[in-house]
C-alpha positions, 0 to 999 in steps of 0.5 A: 343528844342521846348519842353522847350518852352512849357508851365507849367500847374497850377490848383487849385480848385479856386484862392488859386493856385495863391500864388503857381503860384506867387512863380513859376513865381519868381523862373522861370520867363522865364517859360510860365504858364497856370492857371486853377481855377476850381471855378465852383466846389470849394471847394474841401475840402468837395468833395469825392475823386472820384469826385475830381479825375474826375475833375483832369482828366479833367484839366490834359486832358485840359493842355495836349491839350494846350501842357503843359510840366508840371502839378502843382497841386497847391491844397492840397486836389487835391493832396491828391485825384488824384496825384497818379491816374494822375501819373499812367496815365502819367508816363513820364509827370512831375507832382508836388503835394502839401503837408503840410509842417510837416517836416520843421515845425517839425524842426522849433518848439521849444515848440515841438507843431505844429498847421495845418490849413487846409481843412477837406479833407486834414486833413482826408486823409491818406497821411496826417497821413502818413506825420505825421508818418514819420515826427512828431514822436517827436512833437505834432501836433494840427489840425484845420479844417477851414470851410468858409475860402476858400469861403471868399478868393474866394470872395476877402474877406481878412481882413473883420470883418467876416473873422477876426472873422473866422480866430481868432476862428481857430487860438486861439485853436491852441495857447492855445495849445502851438503852436509856429509853424503854417502850412498853409496847403491849398494854399488859405491861404497865402492870409490871412497871413497878417491877421494871422500875426497880430493874433499870437505872433511875435515868432510864425512861419508860414509855407507854401510850395509855394516856395518848390514847385516851387523848386521841379518843378524846379528840375523835369524840370532840370533833363528832360532838360525842363527848358525854356530859355524865354522869357516867354508868358503872364500867360494865365487863365481859370475858370470852373466858371464864368470868370468875377469873376476870372477876378475881383479878379486877381488884388487882388491876382495877381496884374494884370487884366489878361483876363480869359476864360471859361474852356471847360467842 
């Protein structure tokens, strides 16, 4: 079936979704992947929901033109603002979004205190509030918006003194509150995991949702008999910002210097 060999579209506001792309490739090595970095409009965390919905409609349309059999919103803020709108527009197209790992964190905590590092947009959303209502009744959830972190990662800064100071300032209040479990509520933040691991006690669990998203994608494709048999085509990349900037950072975050095309506006 030709549709099984069709690619999967993965998007993020910038390079953060590469952490999810890697999990998808690890779990589903036979799948061909397309990646869009909406870097001309990053960060999403401070944008209005309507603005983000318009961007996601454009990117979804682009993926449809490329023949994508599914789409992954590898961005918490985009998921909050736009996944319901896209599901209404494309009711039969597999769509997978992100959500902070409140459920596994609530199950993992021993102290009963969970910390969340996320963008302002995610933390202020009704969807995040609903997650807390559903899964965090028996735990205390301490949230921490992290302005500036996405911009550092977009620039390839994963361990400078400046980013260390910024991250430490966000983590310390969570540790002081007694958190023994930290949720990385933005797909950019797993790239700071090595830095973060050096800042928190060894017994503090650090949780993100990239692997869970890959598993959900696998389930949706399997249910529709859309899993590819391979071989996978090379991953293709587009950016709405300067393609050279994404090309330059790919060796750091993707371990390969793939070519990048400009996303048609």
